[in-house]
N, C-alpha and C positions, 0 to 999 in steps of 0.2 A: 870258578871258586873265587869269591870276593870276601876278604875279611874287612869288617868295618870297625874301626876303633872308636873309643869313647867320644872323642872329639867330633866325630862325623855322624853321630846318631840322629841329629836333627835333619841332616841332609838325607840320611837313609829313610826317615819317615816321609819326607817330602818326595823322594824318588819313588817310593812304593805307592804313594798316593797318586802320583802323576804318571806312573808307568814309564819312568825314564831313569837311566843311570849314565854316568860319564866319568872320564878320566882326564887328567891334566895333559896327557899325550897318549899316543898309541904305541905301546911297547912293540919291539920287533917281533917277539914271539906270538903276538896276537894279530899281526898284520895278515889279512886274508883268512883269519880263523872262522870256522863255522861251528856253531854250537846250538843245541836244542834248548838247554835250560841254564839258568843262572842260580847259584846258591850263595846267599849272603849270610855270613856268619858273624855273630856278635856275642860278647860275653866271655871270651877266652883270651888270655894274653899270649901273643905269638912270640914274644922275645924271651923265650925260655928254651932250655935244651929239649930235644925231641922227647926224651923220656917223660919230662914233666908235661909237655904239650899233650901227649897221648893219654895222660891221666886226668885231663880236664874235660869239661863238657861245655857246649855252646848252644845257643839258640840259632837255628838255621831257617832262613826264609827262602822258600822255593818259588821261582818265577820261570815262566816260559820266555824264551828269547823271542822278541817281537820284531827285531830287525838286526841287521849287522851294524858295524861301526860307521859313523859318518861325522864330518866336521860341521860345526855350527858357530854362529856369532851370538846366539841367544843366551843371555844370562838367565839361569833357571833356579839354582839352589839358594837357600836362605843366605849363606855367606856371600854368594855372588851379588845378590840383590842389596844386601846391607852395604857392601863395599863398592857397589856399582862397577864391578870388574868381572870380566870373563876369566874364570879360573879353570873350568873344565870344558874345553872346546870339542872334545870327542864324546859324542853321545851314542847311545843305543837304546832301543825300546825293550821294555820288560812288561810281562803280564803277571802280576802277583797271584799265586795259586794257594799256598798254604804254609803253615809254620810247624816245625818240629821243635818242641821245647826241650831244653836241657839234654841235648844229645851227647852221649859219650863220644869222644874223639878218637878213642883207641879201641881195644878189644871190647866187644859187646855193643858197639855202636854200628850204625848203618853205613858208615863211610869206609871204603877200603883204605888201607894204609896210605897209598899214594895220593888218593883224593884228599884225605885229611892233611897230609903233608903239604899239598899244594895250597890248601886254605891257610896254613901257617905261613908259607912263603909269601902269600899275598899280603899278609899283615906286616911282614918285614920289608916289603917292597912298596911302601906308600899306598897300599890298598889296590894296586893294579891287579886285575883278574889273572888267574892262572888256569890253564886248561887241564882237565882230568876226564878220562874216559872210563866209565863204569856203569854197571846196571843199577839204576836208582830205585828199583822196586821196593826195597826195604825202607829207604828214605821216604818214598811216597806214602808208604803205609803209616809211618810215624806221623806224617803231616795230614792224614785223613784224606789222601788223594787216590785211594784204591780204585774208586769208580770214576774218577774225573780224568785220569790219564791212561791211555792205552798205548803201550809201546809196540812198535811194528816188529814183525819177525825179521824183516830185512833191515839191517842197521843203516842202510842208505836211505830208507824212507823216513818221513817225518812222523813224529808221534801225533796222536789224536787227543785233543784236550776238549772236554765238555765243561765249559766254564761254569755253567749253572750248578754243577756238582762239586765245585771247588769251594772250600770253606773260606778262602781269603786269608790274608796275612793278619796276624795279631801281634802287636808289639806291647811290651810291658807297660809303657807309659802312654799308650795311645789306643784309639778305637780300632776296630777291625777295618782293614782296607782290602779291597779286591782289585777290580780294575781301578778302584779308587776314584779320586776326583781327577780322572784323566782328561777332563775337559779343559785343563789348564789352570787349575786352582792356584791362587797366589795367597800367601798369608796376609798381605796388605790389600785391603779392599779397593784402594785407589788403583793399584797395579792390576788387580783382577778386572776392574771395570775398563781400563785402558786396553787390556788384551781382548776382552769380549767385544768392545766397540770396534777394534781394528779388524777382527775376524768378520764382523757383520758388514763393515765397509767393503772388505774384499769380496764378500759374497754378493752384495748388492751390485757392485761393479761388474761381476761375472755375469749375472743374469740380465742386467740392463744391456750389456754388450751383445746379448743374444736376442734382443728384441722384446724382453719381458718388461712389463710395468710393475715395479716392485714397491710394496708397502711393508714397512717394518712393524710387525705385530707385537712380538715379545713373548707372549704365552698364549696357548700351550705350544706354539711353534714360533719361529723367529721371523720368517719372511713369507708374505703372500705374493705370489707372482702370477700375473695375468697377461695373456697374449691372445688377442682375439677371443675365441670361446674357450680357450684352454685356461685351466687354473692349476697351479702347482704350489705346494707348501714346502718350505725349506727349514730344516733344523741346523743351526750354526754352532760350532764349537771351536774355541781357540785355545792354544797352549804355547808356552815357551819351551816345552819339551817335545818328546817324540809323539808320533801318531800311533800310539799303541792301544789306547782305550779311551772312552769318554764316559762321563757320568750322565745318566739320564734319570729324569723323574718319571713317576708312574704315568702322569698325564702325557709326557712327551712320548712314551712308548705306546700308549693306547691311541694317541692321535695319529702317529705314524702308521699304525696298523689299520686305521680306518680311513686314511686319506692318502692320495698320491703325494709322496714326500721324498725329497732329496736330503741327504746328510752331507753338509759342507764343513770340512774340517781344515783349519789352518794351524799347522804345527811350526815350531821353531821361530815364533814371533820374537823380534828383537825389541826389548824395552829400552827407552831412553829416559832414565829416572822414573818418575811416576806420572808423567804427563803425556808421553808420546810413545808410539810403537810403529815399527816398520817391518818390511820383509815378511818372511814366513813362506812355508811350502803348502800349497793347497791340495786337498784330497777330496774328490767328489764321488759320492756313492749315490747313483741315480736310482729312482724308484725303490727306495730303501724301506725294508721292513725288518724291525728288530727280531731276530730269531731267539726262541726260548733258550736254546743251548748256549748262546753267546751272552746271556744276561746273568750277572752274578750279584746277589743281594749284598749290600755293603752297610746297611743300617738295620736297626731293630725298632719296632714299635712296642712299647712296654705298657701293659695294662696296670694301672695303679691299684693298690689294695683299697678296700672299702674306706670311705672317708672317716669313719669312726676310729680307724686305726692310725690316723694321722694326728700329729700334735699341732695345734694351732700356733702359728708363729706371731 
């Protein structure tokens, strides 16, 4: 349970879009913790008596936990990039699933009392996450995740998430985000280009070291690799955050399904200002085919009304 205050909403938006969250340090009560889901709460004041807290409502964003905690040197969030300073060195991956709007935090709400209280405590402890164990079925229903998440009968087993059935996160002041721009989207286009170029450089070096002759193509795939009579295409993604999800275009999906393709992901890339990048952890998915169940739509195509209904500007 993670409470996000008003001053951190921009970071929340970026974290949901890039499938990453982080803390200034790892509290002792979270060391070695295992959890299946993360609930981000916004819109309720935690620094009030319990009675008042349970009378409030909040917007809850539900995410699947995509990794455990790990330490990083990568500056990822807007405030880190503006200050060029590592503020949140403890990261973990998240996969945004859905949002429950204006959820009562007390009686009549989908959270048990203890889970609601842990969300409140998170808000008074600088937003550090707090553990709560409960059946989230009602909460999932509020977020439209009834068919997207299947909870196992054995509590020791992992839940099954069908991402294509998850509506994605919706924020009041932003567009819908699902796996979001998990390919390492940066608000500053210069930083985004540096991250992308660094990932491509890492990928080229990897395949050349294995005897491939590599050509940087760009679209609808990044690298063309040839070795004798063999040909392999590579889709490259880079991020300063976790390796939780990547953003794909329709052309990238269709090309990977029709051609022998690897997916090469570089996560936790370290930015040095807006001119250089270094480091990162590589993740290679060989002979990759995007599965329908793992694809979540994050954008809409809107059909305009007839032209006669428009006012000429």
